[in-house]
BABA-364251 format. One record per residue (C-alpha): residue in three letters; x, y, z. Coordinates in steps of 0.1 Angstrom, whole numbers, plus 5000, padded with zeros to 4 digits. Example, Ala and Ser with C-alpha at 12.3 -4.5 7.8 and 13.67 -1.06 7.14 Angstrom:
<ALA <5123 4955 5078>>
<SER <5137 4989 5071>>
***
This chain:
<UNK <6477 9021 5943>>
<UNK <6494 9032 5976>>
<UNK <6497 9069 5984>>
<UNK <6535 9067 5987>>
<UNK <6564 9054 5967>>
<UNK <6584 9024 5980>>
<UNK <6612 9047 5991>>
<UNK <6590 9068 6013>>
<UNK <6599 9070 6050>>
<UNK <6577 9084 6078>>
<UNK <6589 9091 6114>>
<UNK <6560 9091 6139>>
<UNK <6569 9102 6174>>
<UNK <6550 9086 6202>>
<UNK <6537 9059 6180>>
<UNK <6534 9030 6205>>
<UNK <6498 9037 6214>>
<UNK <6468 9058 6205>>
<UNK <6468 9083 6177>>
<UNK <6505 9077 6170>>
<UNK <6501 9040 6167>>
<UNK <6471 9044 6144>>
<UNK <6491 9069 6122>>
<UNK <6520 9046 6119>>
<UNK <6498 9017 6108>>
<UNK <6478 9039 6084>>
<UNK <6509 9054 6068>>
<UNK <6524 9019 6064>>
<UNK <6492 9007 6049>>
<UNK <6496 9033 6022>>
<UNK <6531 9022 6014>>
<UNK <6554 9043 6037>>
<UNK <6582 9027 6056>>
<UNK <6577 9038 6092>>
<UNK <6601 9046 6120>>
<UNK <6581 9037 6151>>
<UNK <6593 9059 6181>>
<UNK <6586 9052 6218>>
<UNK <6601 9064 6250>>
<UNK <6591 9039 6277>>
<UNK <6564 9017 6260>>
<UNK <6587 8992 6243>>
<UNK <6563 8963 6242>>
<UNK <6535 8983 6227>>
<UNK <6559 8998 6201>>
<UNK <6571 8963 6192>>
<UNK <6534 8953 6187>>
<UNK <6528 8982 6163>>
<UNK <6560 8974 6143>>
<UNK <6550 8937 6142>>
<UNK <6515 8946 6128>>
<UNK <6532 8966 6101>>
<UNK <6556 8939 6091>>
<UNK <6529 8912 6093>>
<UNK <6509 8932 6067>>
<UNK <6539 8933 6044>>
<UNK <6553 8967 6054>>
<UNK <6586 8979 6068>>
<UNK <6590 8992 6103>>
<UNK <6619 9002 6125>>
<UNK <6619 9007 6162>>
<UNK <6636 9038 6178>>
<UNK <6636 9046 6215>>
<UNK <6642 9082 6226>>
<UNK <6634 9108 6253>>
<UNK <6622 9138 6233>>
<UNK <6619 9160 6264>>
<UNK <6655 9170 6258>>
<UNK <6671 9186 6227>>
<UNK <6698 9160 6227>>
<UNK <6673 9131 6227>>
<UNK <6653 9147 6199>>
<UNK <6683 9154 6177>>
<UNK <6696 9118 6183>>
<UNK <6663 9103 6172>>
<UNK <6664 9121 6139>>
<UNK <6700 9113 6134>>
<UNK <6694 9076 6142>>
<UNK <6664 9074 6118>>
<UNK <6685 9091 6090>>
<UNK <6713 9067 6096>>
<UNK <6690 9037 6095>>
<UNK <6668 9047 6065>>
<UNK <6687 9074 6047>>
<UNK <6657 9098 6046>>
<UNK <6627 9112 6062>>
<UNK <6598 9122 6039>>
<UNK <6571 9126 6065>>
<UNK <6574 9137 6101>>
<UNK <6544 9133 6125>>
<UNK <6550 9151 6158>>
<UNK <6526 9132 6180>>
<UNK <6546 9126 6212>>
<UNK <6530 9144 6242>>
<UNK <6513 9140 6275>>
<UNK <6492 9159 6300>>
<UNK <6516 9144 6327>>
<UNK <6491 9152 6355>>
<UNK <6460 9173 6361>>
<UNK <6467 9203 6383>>
<UNK <6447 9234 6388>>
<UNK <6464 9268 6383>>
<UNK <6474 9274 6419>>
<UNK <6488 9239 6421>>
<UNK <6510 9241 6391>>
<UNK <6547 9241 6400>>
<UNK <6574 9256 6378>>
<UNK <6588 9221 6373>>
<UNK <6555 9207 6361>>
<UNK <6550 9237 6337>>
<UNK <6585 9232 6322>>
<UNK <6581 9194 6319>>
<UNK <6548 9198 6301>>
<UNK <6563 9223 6277>>
<UNK <6593 9201 6270>>
<UNK <6572 9170 6263>>
<UNK <6545 9186 6242>>
<UNK <6560 9218 6226>>
<UNK <6598 9218 6228>>
<UNK <6600 9182 6217>>
<UNK <6582 9190 6184>>
<UNK <6604 9221 6179>>
<UNK <6636 9201 6184>>
<UNK <6626 9171 6162>>
<UNK <6612 9194 6135>>
<UNK <6643 9215 6134>>
<UNK <6665 9185 6129>>
<UNK <6643 9168 6104>>
<UNK <6635 9200 6084>>
<UNK <6672 9205 6077>>
<UNK <6673 9172 6059>>
<UNK <6640 9179 6041>>
<UNK <6651 9213 6029>>
<UNK <6684 9198 6016>>
<UNK <6663 9173 5996>>
<UNK <6637 9200 5986>>
<UNK <6607 9180 5998>>
<UNK <6589 9167 6029>>
<UNK <6557 9169 6049>>
<UNK <6553 9177 6086>>
<UNK <6521 9171 6106>>
<UNK <6519 9183 6141>>
<UNK <6493 9167 6164>>
<UNK <6479 9195 6184>>
<UNK <6445 9193 6202>>
<UNK <6411 9209 6206>>
<UNK <6425 9222 6238>>
<UNK <6445 9246 6218>>
<UNK <6412 9263 6208>>
<UNK <6392 9260 6240>>
<UNK <6418 9260 6268>>
<UNK <6413 9223 6277>>
<UNK <6395 9206 6305>>
<UNK <6400 9212 6342>>
<UNK <6436 9210 6354>>
<UNK <6451 9211 6319>>
<UNK <6463 9247 6315>>
<UNK <6500 9238 6307>>
<UNK <6489 9212 6282>>
<UNK <6464 9234 6265>>
<UNK <6490 9263 6264>>
<UNK <6516 9240 6248>>
<UNK <6492 9228 6222>>
<UNK <6481 9263 6213>>
<UNK <6517 9272 6209>>
<UNK <6523 9242 6187>>
<UNK <6495 9253 6164>>
<UNK <6510 9288 6161>>
<UNK <6544 9272 6156>>
<UNK <6530 9251 6128>>
<UNK <6518 9281 6109>>
<UNK <6551 9299 6113>>
<UNK <6570 9268 6102>>
<UNK <6547 9264 6072>>
<UNK <6554 9300 6060>>
<UNK <6591 9295 6063>>
<UNK <6594 9261 6048>>
<UNK <6569 9259 6019>>
<UNK <6592 9279 5996>>
<UNK <6617 9251 6001>>
<UNK <6594 9223 5993>>
<UNK <6583 9213 6028>>
<UNK <6546 9214 6037>>
<UNK <6536 9218 6074>>
<UNK <6501 9214 6088>>
<UNK <6485 9205 6121>>
<UNK <6455 9184 6133>>
<UNK <6433 9192 6163>>
<UNK <6418 9160 6176>>
<UNK <6388 9164 6199>>
<UNK <6377 9138 6225>>
<UNK <6393 9106 6212>>
<UNK <6392 9072 6227>>
<UNK <6429 9067 6236>>
<UNK <6450 9057 6266>>
<UNK <6454 9094 6272>>
<UNK <6419 9097 6285>>
<UNK <6420 9063 6302>>
<UNK <6449 9077 6322>>
<UNK <6438 9113 6328>>
<UNK <6401 9116 6325>>
<UNK <6376 9101 6350>>
<UNK <6346 9084 6334>>
<UNK <6321 9110 6346>>
<UNK <6342 9138 6330>>
<UNK <6345 9118 6298>>
<UNK <6308 9113 6297>>
<UNK <6302 9150 6302>>
<UNK <6326 9159 6273>>
<UNK <6310 9133 6250>>
<UNK <6276 9148 6258>>
<UNK <6287 9180 6241>>
<UNK <6296 9164 6208>>
<UNK <6269 9168 6182>>
<UNK <6278 9135 6166>>
<UNK <6270 9118 6198>>
<UNK <6302 9099 6203>>
<UNK <6339 9102 6210>>
<UNK <6363 9098 6181>>
<UNK <6387 9070 6174>>
<UNK <6424 9070 6166>>
<UNK <6420 9057 6130>>
<UNK <6398 9088 6123>>
<UNK <6427 9110 6131>>
<UNK <6453 9088 6114>>
<UNK <6434 9090 6081>>
<UNK <6437 9128 6081>>
<UNK <6474 9126 6089>>
<UNK <6480 9102 6060>>
<UNK <6460 9125 6037>>
<UNK <6480 9155 6047>>
<UNK <6512 9136 6042>>
<UNK <6502 9126 6007>>
<UNK <6503 9145 5973>>
<UNK <6465 9146 5975>>
<UNK <6470 9175 6000>>
<UNK <6497 9192 5979>>
<UNK <6480 9226 5982>>
<UNK <6472 9225 6019>>
<UNK <6497 9245 6038>>
<UNK <6496 9259 6074>>
<UNK <6462 9245 6082>>
<UNK <6450 9232 6116>>
<UNK <6423 9207 6108>>
<UNK <6396 9202 6135>>
<UNK <6385 9166 6139>>
<UNK <6360 9165 6167>>
<UNK <6325 9153 6156>>
<UNK <6312 9189 6156>>
<UNK <6323 9197 6192>>
<UNK <6340 9228 6179>>
<UNK <6332 9241 6145>>
<UNK <6355 9266 6128>>
***
C-alpha cells in the first residue's frame, strides 16, 4: 500500500535535479501527486514530470523565481489553484551561487544567497502554512545541509549561514505549527553526488571530503529522498522539529 492517499499533493521546490528530483519521484512512487517546481531548468523538470507520469503518477510543472517574496507567493497560489491543496511542502530550492572567501564576499552576493536559500523557504512556507493551518494538517520538510553544523567548505560562508538559519527556522516553525496539525522537520544531507557538487566542488576537494566519511563513499539523492518521504508520511507522525543527519557518519550527533 502507498504511504499517501490518492488526494495527497506534494510541492517540491527546486525539483528539476538532484535531491529535489529524487524527492519528487519518491513521493510520487508512494502515491502523492507532485507539483514539480523549477526556475530555469525547464527541460530537466519536464523529464522528472515525465518519469512520474510514465510510472502512473500525476505531476504538474510550475516555474517560479523563489528569490523574491512575490515569486514564492505566486508559486503557492498557482499550485493551490491547480490542485486545490498542498499536503506536503519540501523546501529544497537553493544554491551556493559561487564560492567566495570572506574578504571577497560582496553585500550583493550575501543577500542573493540568503534570498535563494533562506528567504525563499520562509516565503514559500508562510504561504503554504496558511493553507495547511486552515485545513488542520500538513507536513513541511526543509532541506538544510551538513554545512549548517560545520560551517561548510572553503568559500561557502553565506551558504552555510543560510542553512544554519534554515535549521533554526525549522525548529521555530515546528513549535508554532504542531498545535495546528502541521509537522515541520529538516534534513541535513552530507556530501551527496548531485549537480551541486559537479558545479561548485573541484574533484580534488570532493575526494578530500569523501575521505572523511566513515562509510567510505558519498551519498546519493535517493538516500535523502527516502527520508523526506518518511518524514512526510504518517509513519513519522510523532517526529517534530528534528534535523536528521544523513551523511554516512561524516558528522554524528
